[in-house]
N, C-alpha and C positions, 0 to 999 in steps of 0.2 A: 239455690238459683244464684244468689248474690255471689256465693263462693265460687260457683262455676264461672260466672262472669268475670269476677276479678281475676281468677287464675288463667282464664282465657285472654283476659286483657294483658296480664303480665307476660304471657307467652307472646302474645301479639307483639308488645313493645320490644320484648327480648329478640324476636325475629326481626324486627324493624332495625334495632341497634345493630344486630349482625350484619344485615344487609347494608347498612350505612357504613359500617366499618369495612365490609368488604369492598364496598364502591371506593372509599377512601383509599384503600390499599390499592385497588386497581388504578386509581388516579394517580398514584405515586410510582407507577411502573411505566417504562418505556421500553419497547422492543427494538433491539438493533439487530439487523442481519449483518454478518460477517464481523463479529467483534470477539475473536478468539482469544482467549486469556493469554496464550504463549507468544503470540504475533505483535510485535511493536509495544510490547508491555501493556496490552489492553487490560491485562489483570489489574494492575495498579490504577489504571485510568478508571475502570469501573467502580473500584473501592473509592475513589476520590469523588466520583459523581455522587455516590451514596451519601458520603460523608458531608459534602458541601451542599447538595440540593435536596437530599431526602429520597432522590428518585432511584429505584432499583433498576439496573440494567442487566438483565441475565446475559452471561456469556454465550456466544453463538460461533459455531465452527465452520459455517459455510464459508467457501471461498466466493471471489467476485461472481464467477460464472453461475454457480449454484444459487446465490443470492439473486441475481438478476432473473434467472428462470423462475424462482420462487415468487418474485415480485409480479411477474407477468401472469403467473397461474393465479394469483390471488388479486389480481387487479379490480375485479368487481367487488370484493370485499376483503380489503388490506388487513394483515395481521401485524405487520412491522410497522414502526413509526419513523425510524432513520435507518440508514443503511451507509456502509463504508465500502468503497469500491475502488479498484485501480481505474485511472482516469478513462480509459477507452471503454470500459464497461459503463461508466456514469454516462458518457456520451450516448452509448445505446439506450441506457435506462431513460434518459430523456426523451429520445425518439420514440420509445415504447409508451410513454406517457405515464409511467409508474413513479415519477417523482414530481415535486412541485416547487415553486420558487420559495425560498426564505433566505433573508439576508440576515446573518447572525450578528451579534453584537459587535464583532471586530471586523466587520465586513470591509471597512476601509483600509484596514492593514494588510488585507490579502492583495498581492500584485495582481494587475491586469495580466490576463493570459493563464492565470492560476485560478480562475473562476469563471463560471457561466455568467455572463453580464446580467442575466435576469435573476440568478440565485438558484438555478436547478441544481448546481453542484459547486462546491468549493474545496480547494485543498486545505487540509488541516497539517499535512507534513509531507515530506517528499524524500526520496533516495536518490543517489547518484550512481550510475552504472560505472564500473572500473574493473580493475584487476584485483580479486582477492587472491594473494600470493603467500602460500606456505614456504617461507625463506628456507627453512632446513630441508624441505623436500626438493629444492632446487640442487641440493648437493654441490654449492660452491658456484653455480652459474649465476650470471648477473640477473638482478631483478629487471624484468622487462619493463620499459618506459613508454612503449607506443604500440599501436596497432601493427605497425610494420615489424617491430621486434618479435611478434608471435609468430611470424612466417619463418623465422630463422630455423634452420635444421637443428640447432642445438635444444630447441624446445620440444623436440618430437616426443610425443607420448606424455607430456607434462600438462597439456592443456584440456581444459573442460568448458564447456558451455551448455545451457540447457536448451533443449529442441526449440528452435525458432518458430516451428510450424505448430507447437502445442503449447508451450509455457509462455506466459505473459513476459517473464524477464528474459527469456530467449529472443522474444521479439524486440523488446527494448534494446538488448544487445545489437540485434540487426539494424535498427534504425540509427544506433549510435555510430556504428562503424561505417554505415552508408553515408550518413551526413558528414563524418570525419573524412571520408575519402571523395568528397564532392558529389555525392548523390542527393537526391530530394526525395520527398514522399511520393512524387510522381515518376521517379526513376530509381529502381532499386539495383540497376545493374552493378554499382561499385560493390554493394554488400554481397550479391550472388558471386561476383568474381573473387572476392575476399574468401567466402566460405569455401568456395571451390579450391583455392590456393592453400587454405588451411587444412584440408584434408590430407595433404602431404605429411602433415605433423601427426596424423593419426589421433585426432581429439576424441576425448571422452564426451559422449552427448546423451546425458540422461534426461528423463522427462520430469524429474521430481527434484525438489530441493536437495542441494548436494553439500551443504554445511559440513556435515560429519565426515564427509569423503575428503574435504579439503584439510580439516584437523588431523585426519589420520595420515595425511601425506599421499593418499592414493591419487588425488588431484592437486597438482602443485600450484596451477594458476587457474582460477575459475573467473569467468565473466560473470559478476555479481555486484550486489549493491553495497555502497559504503558501510551501512548500518550492520550488515553482516561481518564485514571485515573488522570493524572496530569492536563488535561484541566478542569476536574471537580473540582479538589482542588484549582488551581491557577486562573483560569478564572471565573468559576461559584461559587467559594468560597464555595464549599460543604465539608462537614466533610468526605473526602474520602481519603482512604489510599491505596497505591499500594504494594502489596507483590509478590516478586519473590520466590516461594516455594522453601524450604531448599533442596528438592532432586534435583532441577535442572529445567529448562525450555527451551523454544525454542525463538531464535531471527528470525524474519521473514523479509525479504528484500522486499522492492518495488523497482521496476526496471523501466528502460525506454528503448526503443529500436527506432533505425531509421527504418521506414518502407520501404520495398523493393520497388524500383522504385518509391520513393516518388516524387510527382510533384514539390515539392519546397524542395529539398534535402539540398541545401546550407543553406536555412533559418533553416530548421529543425536541422541541425548540430550546428548552433549557439545557438539554444535553449537548446540543449543537453549540450553543453559546459557551458552555463550560469547556469543552475540548479546545476552544480557541481562546480561553482565558490565559493570563499568565501562568496559573498553576497547571491548567491542562497541558498547555504547549511545553512546559518544562518537563513533564512526565514523558513526552514524546522524545525530548532532547535526550534525557537520560537513558533512553533505549537507543540512542545514536541515531534517530531520525531527525532530519533537519525541520525544526518547527516552521511554519510558513510566515509567522510573525517573527522576524528576525531579532527584535528586541526582547523576545522571551527566552532566547538561548542563554543559559548560565554560562558564566565566563569560564568556570572549570570544566565544564563539558565542551565547551567551544576549543578549548586549549588541547583537546584530545583528538580533534578533527584535523584534517590537513589544513594548511593556511588558505585563506580567501583567495589569494593569487593563484592557487591550483584550482579551487572551484570556479575561477572565472572561465575556464575552458568547458565547463558544463553548461549546455544550452537547453532551452525549451524549444518545442516545435509546436505546430497547430495540432493539438491532441485529437481534435474531431477528425481532421484529415488523416492523422495517424490511425485512428479506429478505422476509417472507411478503407484504407490501404492494406489493412491486416490480412484479410483473406486473400487477396490476390498475391501478396508476397509468400504467404504460406504455401499456397499452390506451386508458386514457381520455384520455392526452396526445395519442396518435395520432389519435383520434376527434374531440376537441374543439378542439385547438390547431392541428395540423399538417393 
């Protein structure tokens, strides 16, 4: 009897220990939606989070749209703790009530306009739209320096841009050229006119990322982010130039949020604090994304970017309004341009 009791007691203690260990392990996990290993070097970031905080964040390959759809579907019983989104999707996530306010440790270092005032989303890094140019594929033609240059007949068949009606970077390009040519988020006529005129140059208009097609020379000039161009130049050693058009362009924030009713909110907050720390921000910088905290940019990486005088032509817009205008622009583009 006593043997059975002691054996049962030991088993009970063992079960309790396993349960406690399991709970501790769970407590050291945070679920992030849209943290893919290959994008923006999330792979290095997730390893650093684990090393510095002890929190495991599994990689996740959802894109912004898929992440938002999942958050909405799980609203009553959330699975994720934090999410990484293109800014227009974050604005929508806030409207859908699937994120909640949190002001991370470096909150004061994030410029106004790059964060929701209440903390529902905040920028961790940004990209600037411009021309990613395969210089060899130009075959002696000059590197274009302006939006107007792309309309010149000499660039016929050499230009690509992602479909503005379906790809976020395509829409970013549309907003950028629209603002540069005198439009506003309430008036997309300059962008529509520009894309109509550009059709004479027979642009390639894919729906998916076209990094490899630029490196191969199939597309000589692609409307794309600076970080892709720098990656091609410095990591893939391609003869690629990045151009910020003379008339101006758009800087686009990538943001993070704490998920509403996150199951591991405390761990999620530590993750958000880390990605804005000096170390976390430097990891983004080494992937050629501009860290939101300018002081965190390593000098050797900064030297590989175009000078600040060039980036002065990159502006921000009202990103909430940009999100609201997206559907109407897409419909108009499909009707009038394509």
